[in-house]
C-alpha positions as semicolon CSV with decimal commas, in nm:
position;residue;x (nm);y (nm);z (nm)
1;M;8,282;11,657;9,524
2;D;8,334;11,714;9,150
3;V;8,506;11,439;8,951
4;F;8,601;11,517;8,592
5;L;8,600;11,259;8,313
6;V;8,892;11,395;8,110
7;P;8,953;11,273;7,753
8;V;9,325;11,192;7,716
9;A;9,298;11,009;7,381
10;P;9,024;10,981;7,116
11;E;8,874;10,680;7,298
12;R;9,036;10,693;7,644
13;Y;8,946;10,886;7,959
14;E;9,097;10,949;8,302
15;L;8,921;11,060;8,620
16;Y;9,047;11,381;8,780
17;C;8,962;11,600;9,078
18;E;9,117;11,874;9,290
19;E;8,957;11,826;9,630
20;P;9,168;11,939;9,930
21;D;9,304;11,672;10,159
22;A;9,201;11,634;10,520
23;P;9,374;11,887;10,749
24;E;9,681;11,791;10,947
25;P;9,642;11,714;11,318
26;A;9,658;12,033;11,523
27;A;9,974;12,111;11,718
28;G;9,957;11,966;12,065
29;E;9,688;11,719;11,971
30;T;9,710;11,388;12,157
31;P;9,896;11,133;11,940
32;P;9,673;10,847;11,825
33;T;9,704;10,510;11,992
34;G;9,755;10,189;11,802
35;V;10,012;10,105;11,538
36;M;9,784;10,149;11,237
37;R;9,651;10,485;11,359
38;R;10,005;10,613;11,411
39;V;10,107;10,488;11,066
40;H;9,806;10,661;10,911
41;Q;9,883;10,987;11,092
42;R;10,245;10,975;10,974
43;F;10,119;10,906;10,623
44;Q;9,892;11,215;10,635
45;Q;10,180;11,429;10,763
46;T;10,400;11,313;10,475
47;I;10,128;11,394;10,222
48;A;10,080;11,742;10,371
49;A;10,455;11,810;10,362
50;A;10,471;11,694;10,000
51;E;10,183;11,925;9,908
52;R;10,355;12,222;10,074
53;E;10,674;12,146;9,882
54;R;10,483;12,119;9,554
55;R;10,331;12,464;9,610
56;R;10,653;12,623;9,739
57;V;10,783;12,911;9,525
58;P;11,166;12,908;9,511
59;D;11,322;13,211;9,679
60;P;11,612;13,347;9,468
61;C;11,759;13,511;9,779
62;E;11,765;13,184;9,973
63;A;12,107;13,050;10,061
64;T;12,211;12,727;9,891
65;P;12,043;12,452;10,095
66;S;12,239;12,165;10,241
67;L;12,258;11,828;10,071
68;F;12,013;11,686;10,325
69;V;11,756;11,959;10,251
70;R;11,795;11,913;9,874
71;V;11,746;11,536;9,903
72;K;11,444;11,586;10,129
73;R;11,285;11,832;9,887
74;R;11,344;11,598;9,595
75;L;11,182;11,311;9,785
76;L;10,883;11,525;9,877
77;R;10,836;11,629;9,514
78;W;10,848;11,263;9,415
79;V;10,583;11,186;9,679
80;A;10,361;11,469;9,548
81;E;10,386;11,339;9,192
82;S;10,327;10,977;9,292
83;I;10,008;11,053;9,488
84;A;9,847;11,280;9,227
85;E;9,657;10,998;9,060
86;Q;9,555;10,839;9,391
87;R;9,417;11,149;9,562
88;L;9,079;11,111;9,391
89;L;9,038;10,756;9,519
90;W;9,142;10,858;9,871
91;Q;8,879;11,134;9,868
92;L;8,603;10,896;9,756
93;R;8,639;10,694;10,080
94;R;8,461;10,968;10,274
95;R;8,191;11,066;10,023
96;T;7,828;10,965;9,997
97;D;7,756;11,162;9,679
98;A;7,962;11,315;9,398
99;T;7,917;11,483;9,061
100;L;8,068;11,335;8,746
101;V;8,148;11,616;8,503
102;H;8,181;11,465;8,155
103;P;8,213;11,581;7,791
104;D;7,874;11,693;7,666
105;D;7,887;11,468;7,361
106;L;7,857;11,164;7,588
107;T;7,522;11,042;7,718
108;D;7,472;10,990;8,091
109;A;7,477;10,614;8,035
110;Q;7,806;10,632;7,845
111;A;7,965;10,854;8,109
112;D;7,847;10,623;8,387
113;R;7,989;10,319;8,207
114;L;8,327;10,490;8,161
115;L;8,331;10,594;8,528
116;R;8,268;10,242;8,654
117;R;8,515;10,091;8,411
118;S;8,784;10,331;8,534
119;L;8,712;10,265;8,903
120;Q;8,713;9,887;8,847
121;R;9,044;9,912;8,660
122;D;9,191;10,119;8,944
123;W;9,070;9,865;9,203
124;E;9,234;9,576;9,021
125;R;9,558;9,767;8,961
126;H;9,600;9,882;9,321
127;R;9,517;9,535;9,451
128;F;9,796;9,386;9,238
129;W;10,056;9,645;9,339
130;M;9,960;9,633;9,706
131;I;10,041;9,260;9,707
132;V;10,371;9,325;9,529
133;D;10,469;9,604;9,769
134;L;10,357;9,400;10,069
135;L;10,601;9,126;9,968
136;G;10,871;9,389;9,919
137;G;10,795;9,539;10,259
138;I;10,823;9,201;10,429
139;A;11,158;9,140;10,259
140;S;11,280;9,487;10,369
141;L;11,232;9,395;10,736
142;F;11,567;9,219;10,721
143;L;11,729;9,560;10,663
144;I;11,653;9,668;11,020
145;L;11,969;9,476;11,114
146;L;12,173;9,741;10,932
147;P;12,261;10,075;11,098
148;G;12,064;10,384;11,002
149;P;11,699;10,440;10,905
150;N;11,533;10,173;10,694
151;I;11,457;10,399;10,395
152;I;11,353;10,108;10,175
153;G;11,112;9,988;10,444
154;Y;10,958;10,337;10,470
155;Y;10,920;10,345;10,092
156;F;10,726;10,018;10,086
157;L;10,518;10,122;10,387
158;F;10,418;10,444;10,212
159;R;10,317;10,256;9,898
160;I;10,124;9,987;10,089
161;V;9,917;10,245;10,277
162;G;9,855;10,439;9,957
163;H;9,736;10,131;9,767
164;F;9,514;10,027;10,059
165;L;9,343;10,366;10,070
166;S;9,303;10,361;9,692
167;L;9,141;10,017;9,706
168;R;8,888;10,138;9,961
169;G;8,814;10,452;9,760
170;A;8,759;10,265;9,434
171;R;8,529;10,014;9,601
172;H;8,337;10,289;9,779
173;G;8,296;10,480;9,453
174;L;8,156;10,170;9,284
175;R;7,920;10,060;9,561
176;K;7,829;10,348;9,789
177;V;7,863;10,685;9,617
178;A;7,549;10,832;9,458
179;W;7,665;10,989;9,131
180;T;7,510;11,291;8,961
181;R;7,614;11,357;8,602
182;L;7,686;11,702;8,458
183;P;7,778;11,758;8,089
184;S;8,055;12,004;8,005
185;D;8,140;12,152;7,665
186;A;8,483;12,254;7,799
187;L;8,583;11,889;7,842
188;T;8,463;11,817;7,488
189;T;8,705;12,087;7,371
190;L;8,995;11,891;7,519
191;R;8,920;11,592;7,298
192;G;8,952;11,818;6,996
193;V;9,314;11,903;7,079
194;V;9,433;11,574;7,226
195;S;9,600;11,472;6,897
196;E;9,789;11,801;6,861
197;P;10,150;11,854;6,979
198;A;10,176;11,957;7,344
199;E;10,310;12,304;7,259
200;S;10,028;12,397;7,021
201;R;9,746;12,271;7,243
202;E;9,876;12,434;7,562
203;P;9,680;12,764;7,528
204;V;9,354;12,577;7,475
205;V;9,421;12,347;7,769
206;R;9,494;12,642;7,996
207;D;9,174;12,818;7,887
208;V;8,974;12,503;7,967
209;A;9,144;12,472;8,307
210;A;9,059;12,836;8,384
211;A;8,698;12,788;8,275
212;L;8,661;12,486;8,501
213;R;8,859;12,655;8,784
214;L;9,104;12,366;8,806
215;E;9,451;12,483;8,907
216;H;9,646;12,174;8,800
217;L;9,435;12,038;8,513
218;A;9,671;12,175;8,247
219;S;9,975;11,989;8,382
220;F;9,769;11,673;8,435
221;F;9,635;11,680;8,079
222;Q;9,974;11,750;7,922
223;R;10,120;11,458;8,116
224;A;9,837;11,210;8,054
225;A;9,722;11,295;7,701
226;V;9,836;11,066;7,422
227;P;9,909;11,260;7,100
């Protein structure tokens, strides 16, 4: 697993990776038993559907979709955007070793310190928001008395599961993963353009993404970088 230490400001970095998620359960596979296992399976199915929607190319010949389909697609795009930053932490839960790719003007010790600082910050942030969403989820239980699906309850459930998986990933990355460090001059190039306007730095960012073979790095950098 390759994790990239991406400079998004002169003195600030974000972790980034593009590892594929676990495959969906095969058709006809026996449904899992237990409430938490069923919740986790439903969570994985939602993530997979969101990823398919994110990669879907609009068909100009397609008939105008119904209101329900449009709302569903919008929700799935929101899910895809909201999980982008958490996917790395979810992947770390299942890893025993990983490679930290960092700008080549950082020493291994500096890169390691930035990695651990980022993972610790993520652990604390997801712990806080999991508690907040847990309280919101408990409050939403009263909505089951109303007719129709409890959309608000599903929203909080999705966020609670996501924060829980992120907590486990951050802790695993800090305590269990054996990290190998790999310097990269391409990432150093990004720091050189981080202060430029988004339009003028876009060609450089896309060249770096192509060099590193990262499909979505350009959009991530343009969204996260602080000019």
